[in-house]
KEFI-353700 format. One line per field, with one value per atom (N, C-alpha, C, O): residue number from 1; residue in one letter; atom name; x, y, z. Coordinates in Angstrom, 1 decimal, decimal comma, padded with zeros to 4 digits. Atoms other than C-alpha are relative to their C-alpha. Layout:
<nodes>
nr NUM  ...
rest a  ...
atom CA  ...
c1 X  ...
c2 Y  ...
c3 Z  ...
</nodes>
This chain:
<nodes>
nr 1  1  1  1  2  2  2  2  3  3  3  3  4  4  4  4  5  5  5  5  6  6  6  6  7  7  7  7  8  8  8  8  9  9  9  9  10  10  10  10  11  11  11  11  12  12  12  12  13  13  13  13  14  14  14  14  15  15  15  15  16  16  16  16  17  17  17  17  18  18  18  18  19  19  19  19  20  20  20  20  21  21  21  21  22  22  22  22  23  23  23  23  24  24  24  24  25  25  25  25  26  26  26  26  27  27  27  27  28  28  28  28  29  29  29  29  30  30  30  30  31  31  31  31  32  32  32  32  33  33  33  33  34  34  34  34  35  35  35  35  36  36  36  36  37  37  37  37  38  38  38  38  39  39  39  39  40  40  40  40  41  41  41  41  42  42  42  42  43  43  43  43  44  44  44  44  45  45  45  45  46  46  46  46  47  47  47  47  48  48  48  48  49  49  49  49  50  50  50  50  51  51  51  51  52  52  52  52  53  53  53  53  54  54  54  54  55  55  55  55  56  56  56  56  57  57  57  57  58  58  58  58  59  59  59  59  60  60  60  60  61  61  61  61  62  62  62  62  63  63  63  63  64  64  64  64  65  65  65  65  66  66  66  66  67  67  67  67  68  68  68  68  69  69  69  69  70  70  70  70  71  71  71  71  72  72  72  72  73  73  73  73  74  74  74  74  75  75  75  75  76  76  76  76  77  77  77  77  78  78  78  78  79  79  79  79
rest m  m  m  m  l  l  l  l  p  p  p  p  s  s  s  s  p  p  p  p  e  e  e  e  r  r  r  r  d  d  d  d  h  h  h  h  s  s  s  s  s  s  s  s  e  e  e  e  e  e  e  e  s  s  s  s  a  a  a  a  e  e  e  e  e  e  e  e  k  k  k  k  r  r  r  r  q  q  q  q  k  k  k  k  d  d  d  d  r  r  r  r  e  e  e  e  l  l  l  l  a  a  a  a  e  e  e  e  a  a  a  a  e  e  e  e  i  i  i  i  k  k  k  k  l  l  l  l  a  a  a  a  r  r  r  r  l  l  l  l  k  k  k  k  r  r  r  r  m  m  m  m  k  k  k  k  d  d  d  d  r  r  r  r  l  l  l  l  r  r  r  r  f  f  f  f  l  l  l  l  q  q  q  q  m  m  m  m  a  a  a  a  f  f  f  f  t  t  t  t  l  l  l  l  i  i  i  i  a  a  a  a  a  a  a  a  v  v  v  v  t  t  t  t  g  g  g  g  n  n  n  n  p  p  p  p  v  v  v  v  y  y  y  y  r  r  r  r  w  w  w  w  a  a  a  a  a  a  a  a  r  r  r  r  g  g  g  g  i  i  i  i  q  q  q  q  w  w  w  w  v  v  v  v  m  m  m  m  e  e  e  e  l  l  l  l  i  i  i  i  r  r  r  r  d  d  d  d  s  s  s  s  k  k  k  k
atom N  CA  C  O  N  CA  C  O  N  CA  C  O  N  CA  C  O  N  CA  C  O  N  CA  C  O  N  CA  C  O  N  CA  C  O  N  CA  C  O  N  CA  C  O  N  CA  C  O  N  CA  C  O  N  CA  C  O  N  CA  C  O  N  CA  C  O  N  CA  C  O  N  CA  C  O  N  CA  C  O  N  CA  C  O  N  CA  C  O  N  CA  C  O  N  CA  C  O  N  CA  C  O  N  CA  C  O  N  CA  C  O  N  CA  C  O  N  CA  C  O  N  CA  C  O  N  CA  C  O  N  CA  C  O  N  CA  C  O  N  CA  C  O  N  CA  C  O  N  CA  C  O  N  CA  C  O  N  CA  C  O  N  CA  C  O  N  CA  C  O  N  CA  C  O  N  CA  C  O  N  CA  C  O  N  CA  C  O  N  CA  C  O  N  CA  C  O  N  CA  C  O  N  CA  C  O  N  CA  C  O  N  CA  C  O  N  CA  C  O  N  CA  C  O  N  CA  C  O  N  CA  C  O  N  CA  C  O  N  CA  C  O  N  CA  C  O  N  CA  C  O  N  CA  C  O  N  CA  C  O  N  CA  C  O  N  CA  C  O  N  CA  C  O  N  CA  C  O  N  CA  C  O  N  CA  C  O  N  CA  C  O  N  CA  C  O  N  CA  C  O  N  CA  C  O  N  CA  C  O  N  CA  C  O  N  CA  C  O  N  CA  C  O  N  CA  C  O  N  CA  C  O  N  CA  C  O  N  CA  C  O  N  CA  C  O  N  CA  C  O  N  CA  C  O
c1 000,3  079,4  -000,7  -001,6  000,5  078,7  -001,3  -001,3  001,2  075,2  000,4  001,2  -000,3  075,4  -000,8  -001,9  000,7  074,6  -001,3  -002,2  001,2  072,2  -001,2  -002,3  001,1  070,1  -000,6  -001,8  000,4  070,0  -000,8  -001,8  000,7  069,0  -001,4  -002,4  001,3  066,2  -001,0  -002,2  000,9  064,8  -000,4  -001,5  000,4  064,9  -001,1  -002,1  001,0  062,9  -001,3  -002,4  001,2  060,4  -000,7  -001,9  000,5  060,0  -000,7  -001,7  000,5  059,5  -001,3  -002,3  001,2  057,0  -001,2  -002,3  001,0  055,1  -000,6  -001,8  000,5  054,9  -000,8  -001,8  000,8  053,7  -001,4  -002,4  001,3  051,0  -000,9  -002,1  000,8  049,9  -000,5  -001,6  000,4  049,8  -001,2  -002,1  001,1  047,7  -001,3  -002,4  001,2  045,3  -000,6  -001,8  000,6  044,9  -000,7  -001,7  000,6  044,2  -001,3  -002,3  001,2  041,6  -001,1  -002,2  001,0  039,9  -000,5  -001,7  000,5  039,8  -000,9  -002,0  000,9  038,3  -001,4  -002,4  001,3  035,6  -000,8  -002,0  000,7  034,8  -000,6  -001,7  000,5  034,4  -001,2  -002,2  001,1  032,2  -001,2  -002,3  001,2  030,0  -000,6  -001,9  000,6  029,6  -000,8  -001,8  000,7  028,7  -001,3  -002,3  001,2  026,2  -001,1  -002,3  001,0  024,6  -000,6  -001,8  000,5  024,3  -001,0  -002,0  000,9  022,8  -001,4  -002,4  001,2  020,3  -000,9  -002,1  000,7  019,3  -000,7  -001,9  000,6  018,8  -001,2  -002,2  001,1  016,7  -001,2  -002,3  001,1  014,5  -000,7  -001,9  000,5  014,1  -000,8  -001,9  000,7  013,2  -001,3  -002,3  001,2  010,8  -001,1  -002,3  000,9  009,1  -000,6  -001,8  000,4  008,9  -000,9  -001,9  000,8  007,5  -001,4  -002,4  001,3  004,8  -000,9  -002,1  000,8  003,8  -000,4  -001,6  000,4  003,9  -000,6  -001,3  000,5  003,1  000,8  000,5  -000,9  005,9  000,8  001,6  -000,7  007,3  001,6  002,3  -001,4  010,7  000,7  001,8  -000,6  011,4  000,0  001,0  -000,1  010,5  001,1  001,8  -001,1  012,9  001,3  002,2  -001,3  015,6  000,3  001,4  -000,2  015,0  000,4  001,2  -000,4  015,2  001,4  002,2  -001,4  018,4  001,0  002,0  -000,8  019,9  000,1  001,2  000,1  018,8  000,9  001,7  -000,8  020,5  001,5  002,3  -001,4  023,8  000,4  001,5  -000,4  023,7  000,2  001,0  -000,1  023,2  001,3  002,0  -001,3  026,2  001,2  002,1  -001,0  028,3  000,1  001,2  000,0  027,2  000,6  001,3  -000,5  027,9  001,5  002,1  -001,4  031,3  001,0  002,2  -000,9  032,6  000,4  001,1
c2 -001,1  -016,5  001,1  000,9  -001,2  -013,0  000,5  000,5  -000,6  -011,5  001,3  002,1  -001,3  -008,7  001,1  001,0  -001,2  -005,2  000,4  000,9  -000,4  -004,7  -000,8  -000,3  000,9  -007,7  000,4  000,5  -000,4  -006,5  001,3  001,5  -001,3  -003,0  -000,2  000,4  000,2  -004,3  -000,7  -000,4  000,7  -006,6  001,0  000,9  -001,1  -003,6  000,9  001,2  -000,9  -001,5  -000,8  -000,2  000,8  -004,3  -000,2  -000,1  000,1  -004,8  001,3  001,3  -001,4  -001,0  000,2  000,8  -000,2  -000,9  -000,9  -000,4  000,9  -003,9  000,6  000,7  -000,7  -002,1  001,2  001,4  -001,2  001,1  -000,4  000,2  000,4  -000,8  -000,6  -000,3  000,5  -002,6  001,1  001,1  -001,2  000,7  000,7  001,1  -000,7  002,3  -000,8  -000,3  000,9  -000,7  000,1  000,2  -000,1  -000,5  001,3  001,4  -001,3  003,2  000,1  000,7  000,1  002,6  -000,8  -000,4  000,8  -000,1  000,8  000,7  -000,8  002,3  001,1  001,3  -001,0  005,0  -000,5  000,1  000,6  002,7  -000,4  -000,3  000,3  001,5  001,2  001,2  -001,3  005,1  000,4  000,9  -000,4  005,9  -000,8  -000,3  000,9  002,9  000,3  000,4  -000,3  003,8  001,4  001,5  -001,3  007,4  -000,2  000,4  000,2  006,2  -000,7  -000,4  000,7  003,8  001,0  001,0  -001,0  006,7  001,0  001,3  -000,9  009,0  -000,7  -000,1  000,7  006,3  -000,2  000,0  000,1  005,8  001,3  001,4  -001,3  009,6  000,3  000,8  -000,2  009,7  -000,7  -000,2  000,8  006,9  000,6  000,7  -000,5  008,5  001,3  001,5  -001,2  011,9  -000,2  000,5  000,4  010,3  -000,5  -000,1  000,5  008,5  001,1  001,2  -001,1  011,6  000,9  001,4  -000,9  013,6  -000,7  000,0  000,7  010,9  000,1  000,3  000,0  010,9  001,4  001,6  -001,4  014,7  000,8  001,8  -000,8  016,0  001,3  002,2  -001,2  018,6  000,0  -001,0  000,1  019,5  000,2  -000,2  -000,2  020,4  -001,4  -001,5  001,3  016,7  -000,6  -001,3  000,5  015,9  000,7  000,0  -000,7  018,6  -000,5  -000,7  000,5  017,2  -001,4  -001,7  001,3  013,7  000,2  -000,6  -000,2  015,1  000,5  000,2  -000,5  017,0  -001,2  -001,2  001,2  013,7  -000,8  -001,3  000,7  012,0  000,6  000,0  -000,7  014,7  -000,2  -000,4  000,2  014,3  -001,4  -001,6  001,4  010,5  -000,1  -000,9  000,1  011,0  000,7  000,2  -000,6  013,4  -000,9  -001,0  001,0  010,8  -001,1  -001,5  001,1  008,1  000,5  -000,2  -000,5  010,3  000,4  000,4  -000,3  011,3  -001,1  -001,0  001,1  007,8  -000,1  -001,0
c3 001,0  -016,4  000,7  001,5  -000,7  -015,2  -000,8  -002,0  000,7  -016,0  -000,6  000,0  000,7  -018,5  000,7  001,1  -000,6  -017,2  -000,8  -000,2  000,8  -020,1  000,4  000,5  -000,4  -019,0  001,3  001,5  -001,3  -015,4  -000,1  000,5  000,1  -016,5  -000,6  -000,2  000,7  -018,8  001,0  001,0  -001,0  -016,0  001,0  001,5  -001,0  -013,6  -000,5  000,2  000,7  -016,1  -000,1  000,2  000,2  -016,7  001,4  001,5  -001,4  -012,9  000,4  001,0  -000,4  -012,4  -000,8  -000,3  000,8  -015,3  000,5  000,6  -000,6  -013,8  001,3  001,5  -001,2  -010,4  -000,3  000,4  000,4  -012,1  -000,5  -000,1  000,5  -013,9  001,1  001,1  -001,1  -010,8  000,9  001,4  -000,8  -008,9  -000,7  -000,1  000,8  -011,7  000,1  000,2  000,0  -011,7  001,4  001,5  -001,3  -007,9  000,2  000,8  -000,1  -008,1  -000,7  -000,3  000,8  -010,8  000,7  000,7  -000,7  -008,7  001,2  001,5  -001,1  -005,7  -000,5  000,2  000,5  -007,8  -000,4  -000,1  000,4  -009,2  001,3  001,3  -001,3  -005,6  000,6  001,1  -000,6  -004,4  -000,8  -000,3  000,9  -007,4  000,2  000,3  -000,3  -006,7  001,3  001,4  -001,3  -003,1  -000,1  000,5  000,1  -004,0  -000,8  -000,4  000,8  -006,6  000,9  000,8  -000,9  -004,0  001,0  001,3  -001,0  -001,5  -000,7  -000,1  000,7  -004,1  -000,3  -000,2  000,4  -005,2  001,3  001,2  -001,3  -001,5  000,3  000,6  -000,2  -001,1  -000,9  -000,5  001,0  -004,3  000,4  000,4  -000,4  -003,1  001,3  001,4  -001,2  000,3  -000,3  000,2  000,3  -001,1  -000,8  -000,6  000,8  -003,6  000,9  000,8  -001,0  -000,7  000,8  001,0  -000,8  001,4  -000,8  -000,3  000,9  -001,5  -000,2  -000,2  000,2  -002,0  001,2  001,2  -001,3  001,7  000,3  000,7  -000,4  002,3  -001,1  -000,8  001,1  -001,1  -000,2  -001,0  000,0  -000,6  -001,3  -001,5  001,3  -004,1  000,2  -000,7  -000,3  -002,5  -000,1  -000,6  000,0  -002,0  -001,4  -001,8  001,4  -005,6  -000,8  -001,5  000,6  -006,8  000,4  -000,4  -000,5  -004,6  -000,6  -001,0  000,6  -006,0  -001,5  -002,0  001,4  -009,6  -000,1  -001,0  000,0  -008,7  000,2  -000,4  -000,2  -007,4  -001,3  -001,6  001,3  -010,6  -001,0  -001,8  000,9  -012,6  000,3  -000,6  -000,3  -010,7  -000,3  -000,8  000,4  -011,2  -001,5  -001,9  001,4  -014,9  -000,4  -001,4  000,3  -015,0  000,3  -000,5  -000,4  -013,2  -001,1  -001,5  001,0  -015,7  -001,3  -001,9  001,3  -018,7  000,0  -001,0  -000,1  -017,4  -000,2  -000,4  000,2  -017,8  -001,4  -001,8
</nodes>
């Protein structure tokens, strides 16, 4: 018995849809990993600036730490 062309066409579409969904999922995972790395780096900078501000008393470092906190909140709120 020969396979019907309709069945082949639908299986090709479903395979393409599955590949598309897998690709979208992989892209979303990459985006989340990048966002996590960026947040980790910002958190490290914020802690460093806070520590330097405490040691030196220079308000510029406090302002920098607050600026980084503001950026982190923007990132969190954009989700």
